[in-house]
Backbone as CSV, one residue per row, in Angstrom:
resi,resn,N_x,N_y,N_z,CA_x,CA_y,CA_z,C_x,C_y,C_z
1,MET,-70.491,13.384,24.312,-69.152,13.972,24.271,-68.220,13.089,23.447
2,SER,-67.537,13.694,22.490,-66.518,12.972,21.728,-65.278,12.791,22.593
3,HIS,-64.597,11.678,22.425,-63.427,11.373,23.231,-62.157,11.957,22.620
4,LEU,-61.226,12.295,23.493,-59.917,12.802,23.087,-58.859,11.730,23.308
5,SER,-58.221,11.301,22.213,-57.067,10.414,22.307,-55.831,11.245,21.959
6,VAL,-54.890,11.315,22.872,-53.697,12.139,22.670,-52.598,11.298,22.029
7,ASN,-52.145,11.746,20.881,-51.042,11.101,20.183,-49.730,11.585,20.801
8,ILE,-48.944,10.662,21.334,-47.731,11.043,22.069,-46.455,10.859,21.238
9,ASN,-46.600,10.778,19.920,-45.415,10.638,19.063,-44.397,11.745,19.289
10,LYS,-44.873,12.993,19.395,-43.937,14.110,19.493,-43.195,14.112,20.831
11,ILE,-43.777,13.543,21.852,-43.058,13.390,23.118,-41.921,12.390,22.928
12,ALA,-42.213,11.303,22.204,-41.165,10.312,21.909,-40.074,10.912,21.019
13,LEU,-40.461,11.752,20.072,-39.482,12.398,19.187,-38.521,13.268,19.986
14,LEU,-39.053,14.006,20.943,-38.211,14.840,21.803,-37.264,13.981,22.626
15,ARG,-37.774,12.902,23.175,-36.927,11.972,23.932,-35.804,11.415,23.073
16,ASN,-36.160,10.981,21.875,-35.168,10.343,21.009,-34.068,11.297,20.564
17,SER,-34.356,12.589,20.558,-33.378,13.555,20.060,-32.134,13.631,20.933
18,ARG,-32.230,13.170,22.183,-31.066,13.190,23.077,-30.599,11.807,23.501
19,GLY,-31.308,10.776,23.056,-30.872,9.421,23.340,-31.008,9.001,24.787
20,SER,-31.862,9.686,25.527,-32.064,9.347,26.936,-33.538,9.042,27.163
21,ASN,-33.977,9.034,28.387,-35.384,8.800,28.694,-36.039,10.066,29.226
22,LEU,-35.644,11.193,28.662,-36.206,12.477,29.062,-36.751,13.177,27.815
23,PRO,-38.070,13.443,27.772,-39.079,13.117,28.775,-39.410,11.626,28.811
24,ASP,-39.914,11.194,29.952,-40.290,9.809,30.164,-41.630,9.550,29.479
25,LEU,-41.626,8.784,28.408,-42.820,8.568,27.600,-43.926,7.862,28.384
26,VAL,-43.554,6.853,29.140,-44.546,6.100,29.905,-45.201,6.990,30.956
27,GLN,-44.399,7.777,31.657,-44.966,8.676,32.658,-45.848,9.728,32.010
28,ALA,-45.439,10.206,30.839,-46.254,11.198,30.132,-47.620,10.622,29.783
29,ALA,-47.652,9.384,29.315,-48.931,8.750,28.992,-49.816,8.644,30.232
30,LYS,-49.236,8.231,31.332,-50.003,8.117,32.578,-50.524,9.477,33.018
31,ASP,-49.683,10.494,32.902,-50.103,11.841,33.312,-51.216,12.369,32.414
32,ILE,-51.091,12.173,31.115,-52.118,12.644,30.181,-53.462,12.004,30.507
33,GLU,-53.465,10.728,30.844,-54.699,10.078,31.272,-55.245,10.719,32.544
34,SER,-54.357,10.993,33.486,-54.805,11.578,34.753,-55.364,12.983,34.562
35,PHE,-54.961,13.660,33.478,-55.464,15.002,33.184,-56.833,14.951,32.509
36,GLY,-57.304,13.750,32.167,-58.661,13.602,31.647,-58.793,13.058,30.248
37,ALA,-57.694,12.875,29.526,-57.793,12.310,28.183,-58.372,10.902,28.243
38,GLN,-59.184,10.579,27.252,-59.846,9.269,27.247,-59.091,8.225,26.441
39,GLY,-57.910,8.576,25.936,-57.146,7.605,25.176,-55.737,8.083,24.881
40,ILE,-54.887,7.123,24.533,-53.509,7.378,24.115,-53.312,6.736,22.746
41,THR,-52.787,7.519,21.801,-52.507,7.024,20.457,-51.012,7.024,20.208
42,ILE,-50.533,5.985,19.529,-49.141,5.939,19.100,-49.103,5.475,17.644
43,HIS,-48.032,5.877,16.954,-47.854,5.494,15.547,-46.415,5.033,15.366
44,PRO,-46.134,3.761,15.614,-44.773,3.248,15.432,-44.451,3.061,13.949
45,ARG,-43.550,3.872,13.432,-43.141,3.786,12.026,-41.939,2.857,11.885
46,PRO,-41.722,2.349,10.680,-40.589,1.425,10.479,-39.240,2.019,10.864
47,ASP,-39.052,3.342,10.658,-37.765,3.955,11.014,-37.668,4.268,12.501
48,GLN,-38.786,4.092,13.242,-38.832,4.290,14.699,-38.303,5.672,15.095
49,ARG,-38.628,6.665,14.276,-38.101,8.003,14.550,-38.756,8.673,15.753
50,HIS,-39.916,8.173,16.144,-40.496,8.674,17.403,-40.872,7.485,18.287
51,ILE,-42.051,6.921,18.154,-42.387,5.726,18.930,-41.529,4.560,18.447
52,ARG,-40.849,3.915,19.382,-40.046,2.737,19.044,-40.868,1.482,19.326
53,TYR,-40.506,0.407,18.640,-41.247,-0.840,18.846,-41.196,-1.289,20.308
54,ASP,-40.076,-1.042,20.970,-39.980,-1.499,22.361,-40.761,-0.606,23.327
55,ASP,-41.302,0.518,22.853,-42.201,1.331,23.685,-43.570,0.676,23.828
56,VAL,-43.950,-0.103,22.829,-45.335,-0.573,22.748,-45.738,-1.440,23.938
57,PRO,-44.977,-2.479,24.294,-45.405,-3.277,25.458,-45.376,-2.487,26.761
58,LEU,-44.452,-1.541,26.881,-44.390,-0.724,28.095,-45.636,0.145,28.222
59,LEU,-46.078,0.719,27.122,-47.276,1.553,27.157,-48.536,0.720,27.348
60,ARG,-48.586,-0.420,26.683,-49.761,-1.272,26.837,-49.943,-1.698,28.299
61,ALA,-48.853,-1.843,29.006,-48.929,-2.291,30.403,-49.474,-1.212,31.342
62,VAL,-49.407,0.065,30.942,-49.800,1.134,31.869,-51.023,1.916,31.416
63,VAL,-51.325,1.928,30.117,-52.469,2.715,29.648,-53.762,2.072,30.129
64,THR,-54.568,2.837,30.824,-55.820,2.314,31.394,-57.048,2.821,30.656
65,THR,-56.869,3.846,29.806,-57.958,4.302,28.945,-57.843,3.550,27.617
66,GLU,-58.382,4.102,26.545,-58.274,3.428,25.255,-56.858,3.549,24.695
67,PHE,-56.303,2.430,24.313,-54.976,2.382,23.692,-55.173,2.165,22.201
68,ASN,-54.704,3.113,21.394,-54.888,3.070,19.944,-53.519,3.045,19.275
69,ILE,-53.270,2.020,18.486,-52.027,1.938,17.708,-52.383,2.138,16.253
70,GLU,-51.730,3.116,15.613,-51.996,3.348,14.208,-50.745,3.100,13.384
71,GLY,-50.952,2.733,12.127,-49.811,2.501,11.261,-50.202,1.758,9.998
72,LYS,-49.244,1.654,9.093,-49.445,0.901,7.869,-49.335,-0.586,8.174
73,PRO,-50.290,-1.381,7.742,-50.334,-2.787,8.161,-49.411,-3.706,7.372
74,ASP,-48.106,-3.436,7.428,-47.162,-4.425,6.905,-46.991,-5.528,7.949
75,ARG,-46.256,-6.560,7.620,-46.179,-7.716,8.517,-45.555,-7.368,9.857
76,ALA,-44.517,-6.542,9.843,-43.859,-6.183,11.105,-44.817,-5.428,12.014
77,PHE,-45.585,-4.506,11.437,-46.552,-3.744,12.229,-47.637,-4.656,12.792
78,LEU,-48.174,-5.514,11.956,-49.235,-6.402,12.422,-48.754,-7.347,13.514
79,ASP,-47.550,-7.867,13.375,-47.012,-8.749,14.413,-46.859,-7.985,15.733
80,LEU,-46.427,-6.725,15.646,-46.286,-5.892,16.838,-47.633,-5.672,17.510
81,VAL,-48.639,-5.347,16.713,-49.978,-5.097,17.255,-50.586,-6.370,17.846
82,LEU,-50.458,-7.461,17.157,-51.045,-8.721,17.639,-50.373,-9.213,18.907
83,ALA,-49.080,-8.909,19.061,-48.362,-9.304,20.279,-48.699,-8.397,21.458
84,ASN,-49.226,-7.207,21.162,-49.560,-6.224,22.205,-50.935,-5.644,21.895
85,PRO,-51.972,-6.464,21.944,-53.268,-6.035,21.424,-53.822,-4.789,22.109
86,PRO,-54.053,-3.735,21.338,-54.662,-2.523,21.875,-56.187,-2.624,21.814
87,HIS,-56.846,-1.596,22.318,-58.298,-1.551,22.179,-58.675,-1.290,20.721
88,GLN,-57.862,-0.473,20.050,-58.160,-0.090,18.676,-56.868,-0.049,17.864
89,CYS,-56.979,-0.478,16.618,-55.881,-0.332,15.663,-56.407,0.479,14.484
90,THR,-55.724,1.569,14.179,-56.111,2.434,13.068,-55.160,2.193,11.903
91,LEU,-55.713,1.772,10.790,-54.910,1.441,9.612,-54.736,2.674,8.743
92,VAL,-53.484,3.033,8.461,-53.184,4.179,7.604,-52.320,3.717,6.435
93,PRO,-52.450,4.375,5.271,-51.745,3.908,4.077,-50.405,4.600,3.839
94,ASP,-49.722,5.016,4.885,-48.468,5.758,4.735,-47.382,4.929,4.071
95,SER,-46.581,5.594,3.264,-45.344,4.990,2.787,-44.248,5.280,3.805
96,GLU,-43.147,4.553,3.719,-42.063,4.744,4.680,-41.451,6.133,4.587
97,SER,-41.524,6.760,3.431,-40.889,8.061,3.238,-41.755,9.232,3.674
98,GLN,-43.034,8.979,4.001,-43.926,10.076,4.357,-43.557,10.673,5.703
99,LEU,-43.559,12.012,5.752,-43.302,12.696,7.011,-44.469,12.529,7.964
100,THR,-45.681,12.590,7.407,-46.893,12.400,8.189,-47.997,11.940,7.242
101,SER,-49.102,11.473,7.802,-50.213,10.993,6.974,-50.792,12.143,6.153
102,ASP,-51.067,11.884,4.867,-51.605,12.955,4.037,-52.709,12.496,3.088
103,HIS,-53.229,11.290,3.288,-54.350,10.817,2.476,-54.906,9.544,3.113
104,GLY,-56.141,9.229,2.726,-56.764,8.024,3.244,-56.623,6.850,2.284
105,TRP,-57.122,5.700,2.718,-57.125,4.500,1.890,-58.092,4.650,0.727
106,ASP,-57.795,3.986,-0.373,-58.783,3.767,-1.419,-59.476,2.458,-1.054
107,THR,-60.553,2.577,-0.324,-61.212,1.387,0.224,-62.010,0.622,-0.836
108,VAL,-62.055,1.156,-2.043,-62.717,0.445,-3.143,-61.721,-0.517,-3.791
109,THR,-60.599,0.023,-4.275,-59.631,-0.836,-4.963,-58.809,-1.677,-3.997
110,GLN,-58.686,-1.223,-2.737,-57.884,-1.951,-1.755,-58.748,-2.709,-0.751
111,GLN,-60.013,-2.905,-1.102,-60.952,-3.503,-0.165,-60.563,-4.919,0.255
112,SER,-60.147,-5.734,-0.691,-59.785,-7.114,-0.375,-58.593,-7.160,0.575
113,GLU,-57.590,-6.331,0.290,-56.404,-6.246,1.153,-56.783,-5.820,2.564
114,LEU,-57.644,-4.816,2.645,-58.060,-4.318,3.954,-58.887,-5.357,4.705
115,ARG,-59.761,-6.069,3.996,-60.620,-7.051,4.653,-59.795,-8.128,5.352
116,GLU,-58.741,-8.579,4.719,-57.889,-9.609,5.325,-57.257,-9.107,6.622
117,VAL,-56.778,-7.872,6.591,-56.142,-7.295,7.778,-57.169,-7.074,8.880
118,VAL,-58.309,-6.521,8.511,-59.369,-6.269,9.494,-59.760,-7.562,10.201
119,GLN,-59.957,-8.615,9.447,-60.360,-9.885,10.040,-59.285,-10.439,10.972
120,GLU,-58.024,-10.304,10.572,-56.937,-10.809,11.409,-56.900,-10.083,12.753
121,LEU,-57.087,-8.776,12.721,-57.061,-7.993,13.954,-58.299,-8.251,14.812
122,GLN,-59.448,-8.318,14.177,-60.683,-8.527,14.934,-60.719,-9.889,15.626
123,LYS,-60.028,-10.873,15.059,-59.958,-12.182,15.713,-59.272,-12.095,17.067
124,LYS,-58.451,-11.062,17.257,-57.782,-10.822,18.539,-58.588,-9.891,19.440
125,GLY,-59.810,-9.566,19.010,-60.666,-8.692,19.804,-60.318,-7.222,19.683
126,ILE,-59.604,-6.854,18.623,-59.173,-5.470,18.426,-60.178,-4.747,17.530
127,ARG,-60.659,-3.605,17.977,-61.505,-2.764,17.131,-60.637,-2.147,16.043
128,VAL,-61.155,-2.090,14.817,-60.360,-1.618,13.687,-60.990,-0.375,13.073
129,SER,-60.158,0.643,12.920,-60.549,1.878,12.252,-59.698,2.044,11.001
130,VAL,-60.307,2.552,9.937,-59.614,2.733,8.664,-59.574,4.226,8.333
131,PHE,-58.391,4.720,8.060,-58.147,6.127,7.751,-58.641,6.426,6.341
132,VAL,-59.592,7.370,6.208,-60.186,7.633,4.901,-60.354,9.128,4.666
133,ASP,-60.407,9.494,3.390,-60.830,10.831,3.007,-62.346,10.907,3.130
134,PRO,-62.905,12.112,3.277,-64.347,12.243,3.519,-65.172,12.095,2.246
135,LEU,-65.226,10.891,1.749,-65.981,10.567,0.547,-66.910,9.402,0.853
136,ALA,-68.129,9.497,0.397,-69.113,8.460,0.702,-68.630,7.085,0.269
137,LYS,-68.057,6.984,-0.928,-67.649,5.668,-1.424,-66.519,5.076,-0.596
138,MET,-65.678,5.921,0.009,-64.597,5.419,0.851,-65.131,4.947,2.202
139,VAL,-66.118,5.643,2.716,-66.782,5.207,3.946,-67.488,3.878,3.704
140,GLU,-68.196,3.790,2.617,-68.909,2.549,2.286,-67.929,1.398,2.042
141,GLY,-66.794,1.692,1.407,-65.789,0.662,1.173,-65.199,0.143,2.468
142,ALA,-64.990,1.031,3.437,-64.479,0.608,4.741,-65.476,-0.311,5.446
143,LYS,-66.744,0.020,5.327,-67.779,-0.835,5.912,-67.772,-2.209,5.264
144,LEU,-67.661,-2.258,3.944,-67.641,-3.525,3.233,-66.387,-4.338,3.562
145,ALA,-65.315,-3.650,3.922,-64.094,-4.337,4.329,-64.193,-4.881,5.752
146,GLY,-65.267,-4.532,6.454,-65.496,-5.064,7.796,-65.022,-4.186,8.927
147,ALA,-64.556,-2.967,8.610,-64.039,-2.078,9.653,-65.137,-1.682,10.631
148,ASP,-64.733,-1.451,11.864,-65.665,-0.992,12.890,-65.877,0.517,12.824
149,ARG,-64.826,1.219,12.418,-64.881,2.677,12.351,-64.073,3.177,11.163
150,VAL,-64.332,4.417,10.784,-63.444,5.158,9.893,-62.831,6.295,10.696
151,GLU,-61.630,6.693,10.298,-61.053,7.930,10.819,-60.914,8.897,9.655
152,PHE,-61.630,10.013,9.723,-61.553,11.006,8.670,-60.213,11.732,8.726
153,TYR,-59.548,11.815,7.573,-58.332,12.616,7.438,-58.755,14.081,7.357
154,THR,-58.437,14.855,8.384,-58.946,16.223,8.501,-57.937,17.285,8.074
155,GLY,-56.838,16.887,7.438,-55.873,17.860,6.958,-56.484,18.906,6.036
156,PRO,-57.250,18.515,5.000,-57.865,19.512,4.116,-58.820,20.452,4.845
157,PHE,-59.585,19.930,5.801,-60.466,20.792,6.600,-59.658,21.857,7.320
158,ALA,-58.596,21.452,7.992,-57.780,22.402,8.746,-57.138,23.437,7.818
159,HIS,-56.717,22.999,6.652,-56.074,23.901,5.697,-57.040,24.986,5.212
160,ASP,-58.305,24.611,4.985,-59.284,25.534,4.408,-60.139,26.243,5.449
161,PHE,-59.971,25.902,6.708,-60.864,26.385,7.760,-60.925,27.904,7.827
162,LYS,-59.790,28.565,7.773,-59.780,30.025,7.925,-60.411,30.729,6.728
163,LYS,-60.346,30.117,5.554,-60.923,30.745,4.364,-62.449,30.686,4.392
164,ASP,-62.997,29.516,4.702,-64.448,29.335,4.719,-64.749,28.077,5.531
165,PRO,-64.980,28.220,6.826,-65.149,27.035,7.676,-66.315,26.143,7.268
166,PHE,-67.408,26.735,6.795,-68.566,25.934,6.426,-68.300,25.113,5.171
167,GLU,-67.619,25.708,4.215,-67.260,24.960,3.017,-66.211,23.903,3.349
168,ALA,-65.284,24.233,4.256,-64.220,23.300,4.639,-64.773,22.040,5.285
169,VAL,-65.865,22.172,6.007,-66.401,21.031,6.757,-67.486,20.278,6.002
170,ARG,-67.950,20.836,4.899,-69.115,20.279,4.208,-68.952,18.797,3.845
171,ALA,-67.809,18.444,3.274,-67.599,17.053,2.855,-67.605,16.108,4.057
172,TYR,-67.127,16.579,5.195,-67.076,15.752,6.399,-68.484,15.533,6.964
173,THR,-69.293,16.581,6.925,-70.680,16.437,7.374,-71.418,15.421,6.508
174,ASP,-71.235,15.546,5.187,-71.908,14.626,4.265,-71.423,13.182,4.473
175,ALA,-70.100,13.011,4.617,-69.552,11.668,4.821,-70.000,11.089,6.161
176,ALA,-70.121,11.951,7.167,-70.586,11.485,8.477,-72.022,10.991,8.408
177,HIS,-72.864,11.676,7.642,-74.252,11.212,7.478,-74.277,9.816,6.849
178,VAL,-73.424,9.589,5.864,-73.345,8.266,5.250,-72.908,7.220,6.273
179,ALA,-71.873,7.560,7.043,-71.376,6.637,8.069,-72.463,6.292,9.074
180,ASN,-73.244,7.286,9.467,-74.303,7.041,10.437,-75.393,6.151,9.859
181,ILE,-75.702,6.331,8.577,-76.745,5.524,7.938,-76.323,4.059,7.849
182,ILE,-75.048,3.829,7.515,-74.602,2.434,7.326,-74.019,1.839,8.610
183,ASP,-74.053,2.613,9.680,-73.669,2.135,11.012,-72.199,1.752,11.102
184,ILE,-71.352,2.723,10.796,-69.923,2.577,11.047,-69.492,3.782,11.866
185,GLY,-68.701,3.562,12.908,-68.315,4.630,13.819,-67.382,5.632,13.166
186,ILE,-67.324,6.843,13.753,-66.538,7.935,13.176,-65.491,8.426,14.166
187,ASN,-64.233,8.376,13.734,-63.130,9.055,14.390,-62.608,10.126,13.438
188,ALA,-61.720,10.976,13.918,-61.147,12.000,13.049,-59.776,12.397,13.578
189,GLY,-58.920,12.834,12.667,-57.613,13.294,13.112,-56.760,13.855,11.995
190,HIS,-55.957,14.795,12.337,-54.900,15.436,11.565,-55.148,16.943,11.511
191,ASP,-54.254,17.681,12.162,-54.265,19.150,12.171,-55.478,19.756,12.855
192,LEU,-56.205,18.982,13.630,-57.236,19.558,14.488,-56.546,20.278,15.639
193,ASN,-57.095,21.428,16.033,-56.439,22.241,17.056,-57.478,23.031,17.853
194,LEU,-57.003,23.885,18.738,-57.913,24.634,19.607,-58.785,25.615,18.833
195,GLU,-58.335,26.018,17.667,-59.096,26.970,16.871,-60.230,26.309,16.089
196,ASN,-60.006,25.105,15.582,-60.999,24.521,14.668,-61.743,23.304,15.222
197,LEU,-61.315,22.794,16.365,-61.847,21.523,16.859,-63.322,21.610,17.215
198,HIS,-63.724,22.642,17.951,-65.119,22.743,18.368,-66.041,22.848,17.156
199,PHE,-65.636,23.620,16.160,-66.439,23.770,14.949,-66.569,22.436,14.226
200,PHE,-65.466,21.724,14.110,-65.516,20.429,13.425,-66.454,19.475,14.146
201,LYS,-66.309,19.405,15.440,-67.150,18.487,16.217,-68.630,18.827,16.059
202,ALA,-68.949,20.107,16.020,-70.340,20.538,15.901,-70.945,20.187,14.550
203,HIS,-70.088,19.987,13.539,-70.587,19.737,12.191,-70.281,18.323,11.694
204,CYS,-69.861,17.456,12.601,-69.613,16.063,12.238,-70.481,15.186,13.139
205,PRO,-71.684,14.844,12.695,-72.637,14.149,13.558,-72.098,12.818,14.078
206,GLN,-72.278,12.617,15.379,-71.903,11.385,16.067,-70.398,11.086,15.967
207,LEU,-69.608,12.126,16.103,-68.154,11.962,16.155,-67.787,11.289,17.472
208,LEU,-67.154,10.135,17.392,-66.847,9.356,18.590,-65.516,9.741,19.220
209,GLU,-64.516,10.057,18.384,-63.165,10.218,18.915,-62.321,11.067,17.970
210,VAL,-61.463,11.897,18.554,-60.435,12.590,17.779,-59.068,12.192,18.333
211,SER,-58.121,12.073,17.426,-56.735,11.793,17.807,-55.913,13.024,17.472
212,ILE,-55.283,13.616,18.488,-54.565,14.879,18.295,-53.203,14.777,18.971
213,GLY,-52.162,15.115,18.231,-50.811,15.052,18.770,-50.030,16.324,18.567
214,HIS,-49.685,16.631,17.316,-48.758,17.724,17.034,-49.233,19.057,17.619
215,ALA,-50.469,19.443,17.329,-50.971,20.730,17.805,-51.053,20.756,19.328
216,LEU,-51.494,19.647,19.912,-51.643,19.617,21.369,-50.293,19.749,22.069
217,ILE,-49.283,19.040,21.582,-47.964,19.120,22.207,-47.353,20.500,21.981
218,ALA,-47.591,21.093,20.802,-47.106,22.451,20.551,-47.770,23.440,21.498
219,ASP,-49.070,23.322,21.704,-49.771,24.206,22.635,-49.268,24.027,24.064
220,ALA,-48.886,22.798,24.402,-48.408,22.524,25.760,-47.123,23.287,26.083
221,LEU,-46.359,23.669,25.070,-45.158,24.473,25.313,-45.514,25.821,25.935
222,TYR,-46.696,26.324,25.611,-47.131,27.619,26.121,-48.035,27.488,27.345
223,TYR,-48.942,26.504,27.309,-49.978,26.423,28.333,-49.715,25.370,29.397
224,GLY,-48.746,24.487,29.179,-48.518,23.369,30.073,-49.368,22.183,29.655
225,LEU,-48.861,20.981,29.882,-49.521,19.789,29.372,-50.884,19.563,30.022
226,GLU,-50.955,19.671,31.323,-52.232,19.434,32.004,-53.289,20.418,31.536
227,ASN,-52.942,21.704,31.529,-53.898,22.724,31.106,-54.321,22.525,29.654
228,THR,-53.376,22.149,28.798,-53.678,21.972,27.381,-54.639,20.814,27.156
229,VAL,-54.405,19.693,27.809,-55.333,18.562,27.669,-56.744,18.990,28.057
230,ARG,-56.863,19.732,29.127,-58.199,20.159,29.588,-58.817,21.191,28.645
231,MET,-57.982,22.020,28.034,-58.486,22.966,27.035,-59.074,22.227,25.830
232,TYR,-58.403,21.178,25.381,-58.921,20.377,24.253,-60.194,19.650,24.654
233,LEU,-60.243,19.145,25.857,-61.453,18.465,26.317,-62.650,19.413,26.329
234,ARG,-62.415,20.656,26.702,-63.505,21.632,26.712,-64.034,21.884,25.302
235,GLN,-63.174,21.821,24.307,-63.622,22.016,22.926,-64.513,20.869,22.456
236,LEU,-64.425,19.732,23.111,-65.215,18.563,22.727,-66.474,18.381,23.575
237,ALA,-66.613,19.204,24.589,-67.750,19.047,25.517,-69.070,19.399,24.836
């Protein structure tokens, strides 16, 4: 069974919109775990528009499943992660102006840069995942950089899924085979939802974990948070 890590950024965004503690982010994380999710993901951005830096130690103190912090590894982010070591840190190449992640690392040309960061995090006992597009050379570059896992950027898959699901997933299946051969773990995330998740999981061999936030929180508006988490878990069974 692939694990579900729920990204709670959108819960923090809702809280921040009124300047209060409603909804309570820490309680939401605890509840999501109690509903069966195997992890909590956060993405603290420099503008702190959703997860704030001061949320991180509070969440680290209560999350009992896998705690995953993702973000661009600038010095401020790395200092935050090292001061509050999670189980996993996912490195993404976002610029400050990006609304959301929309591409993976170039693990060939940026390999040296990534290797330094990976080593720094691993010295603290943190598992490191690198956000990549589904290309063999990018998977291989992440391995050479010392990463423990890759996270496939699944935005293109989700975009093309309704047109031709088999063609949409083909590159991910091929990249997953490469990852399995060279022994690097596979995570995935971005625009996975109740419609496409089961299909993706079935065609991505040895998928260890998915990180899902926006779609899951949107579905929770209709189905309720507890029911929605369990619906996503069923898609991964």
